[in-house]
C-alpha positions as CSV (number, residue, x, y, z in Angstrom):
1,M,-14.4,14.8,7.8
2,I,-11.6,14.2,5.3
3,Y,-7.9,14.4,6.6
4,G,-6.1,13.4,3.2
5,V,-6.4,11.7,-0.3
6,G,-3.5,10.3,-2.0
7,I,-3.7,8.1,-5.6
8,D,-0.7,6.7,-7.6
9,L,0.1,4.4,-10.7
10,V,2.5,2.1,-11.3
11,K,3.8,0.2,-14.8
12,I,3.6,-3.6,-13.9
13,E,6.6,-4.5,-16.3
14,R,8.4,-2.0,-14.6
15,M,8.1,-3.2,-10.8
16,K,8.4,-6.8,-13.0
17,E,12.3,-5.3,-13.9
18,V,13.2,-4.7,-10.5
19,V,11.7,-7.5,-8.9
20,E,13.8,-9.2,-11.3
21,K,16.7,-6.8,-10.8
22,W,17.0,-7.0,-6.9
23,G,14.9,-9.3,-6.2
24,Q,14.2,-10.8,-2.2
25,R,16.5,-7.6,-1.2
26,F,13.8,-5.1,-3.2
27,L,11.0,-7.5,-2.0
28,E,12.1,-7.9,1.7
29,R,12.3,-3.6,2.2
30,V,9.2,-2.8,0.7
31,F,6.7,-5.7,1.3
32,T,5.6,-7.5,4.5
33,E,6.3,-11.4,4.2
34,N,2.6,-11.8,3.9
35,E,2.5,-9.8,1.3
36,I,4.7,-11.2,-0.9
37,S,3.4,-14.5,-0.1
38,Y,0.1,-13.3,-0.8
39,C,1.4,-11.8,-4.2
40,Y,3.0,-15.1,-4.9
41,E,0.2,-17.7,-4.8
42,K,-1.0,-15.4,-7.5
43,K,-0.4,-16.6,-11.3
44,N,1.2,-13.0,-12.4
45,P,2.4,-11.9,-8.8
46,Y,3.5,-8.3,-10.5
47,F,0.2,-7.2,-10.5
48,S,-0.6,-7.7,-7.0
49,L,2.6,-6.5,-5.9
50,S,2.1,-3.3,-8.4
51,V,-1.2,-2.4,-6.5
52,R,0.7,-3.1,-2.8
53,F,3.2,-0.6,-3.9
54,A,0.9,2.0,-5.3
55,A,-1.2,1.9,-2.2
56,K,1.3,2.4,0.0
57,E,2.8,5.7,-2.2
58,A,-1.1,6.5,-2.2
59,L,-1.3,6.0,1.5
60,I,2.0,8.5,2.0
61,K,0.9,10.9,-0.6
62,A,-2.2,11.1,1.9
63,I,-0.3,12.0,4.8
64,G,2.0,14.5,3.1
65,S,5.8,14.6,4.5
66,A,4.8,14.7,8.3
67,V,6.3,11.9,9.3
68,P,9.2,9.4,7.7
69,V,7.7,5.9,6.8
70,S,9.3,2.8,6.6
71,L,7.3,0.7,3.6
72,T,6.9,-2.2,5.4
73,D,5.0,-0.6,8.4
74,I,2.3,-0.4,5.7
75,E,0.5,-3.6,4.9
76,V,-2.1,-4.0,2.8
77,I,-4.0,-7.3,3.4
78,N,-7.6,-8.4,2.1
79,V,-10.6,-9.5,4.3
80,D,-12.3,-12.4,3.5
81,S,-15.0,-10.5,1.2
82,G,-11.6,-9.7,-1.1
83,K,-11.8,-6.3,0.0
84,P,-8.1,-4.5,0.3
85,F,-7.7,-2.9,3.8
86,L,-4.5,-1.3,4.8
87,K,-2.8,-2.2,8.1
88,I,-0.6,0.1,9.6
89,N,2.1,-0.4,12.3
90,G,5.2,2.1,14.0
91,R,5.5,5.7,12.9
92,I,2.2,5.8,11.2
93,K,0.3,4.1,13.5
94,D,1.1,6.9,16.1
95,F,0.9,9.7,13.1
96,F,-2.8,8.5,12.7
97,K,-3.5,8.1,16.6
98,E,-1.9,12.3,17.0
99,K,-3.9,13.8,14.1
100,S,-7.2,11.2,14.9
101,I,-7.5,9.7,11.7
102,S,-9.9,7.3,12.2
103,K,-10.4,5.0,8.9
104,A,-8.2,4.8,6.0
105,H,-10.2,3.6,2.6
106,L,-8.5,2.0,0.2
107,S,-9.1,1.3,-3.5
108,L,-6.7,-0.8,-5.6
109,S,-7.2,-2.2,-9.8
110,H,-5.3,-3.2,-12.4
111,E,-5.4,-3.7,-16.1
112,H,-2.7,-4.7,-18.4
113,E,0.3,-2.4,-18.0
114,Y,-0.4,0.0,-15.0
115,G,-2.1,-0.9,-11.1
116,V,-3.6,2.0,-9.3
117,A,-4.2,2.7,-5.4
118,C,-6.4,5.3,-3.9
119,V,-6.4,5.8,-0.6
120,V,-8.7,8.0,1.5
121,L,-8.5,9.1,5.2
122,E,-11.0,9.9,7.8
123,E,-10.6,11.8,10.6
124,G,-13.0,11.7,13.6
125,D,-14.1,9.1,16.5
126,R,-13.1,5.7,16.1
């Protein structure tokens, strides 16, 4: 059964402006080391940073305001096939166990100006 759905849209130019203004301080508050490394291996890191930020926001929307969240407790990784996957830690991981959330589906996309992410959470047997 579906527990929650979240979607978020990020303007890529806005992400670039924020990173240029706040630099490493911003990156480390929002992204894990692995995410930062992955994004900066790309020709344009702002596309990847934007969709990862959108994924974190979409997950937060999917769970509602039931738990305080640290954005670095949410990590977007790509499996070998390239499919994005949400790795969760901290309070969110505990929340998933408490609510029997067994799966988090993630879809990411970006095109010119915007990055978008959609998260669908399933509850049930693991």
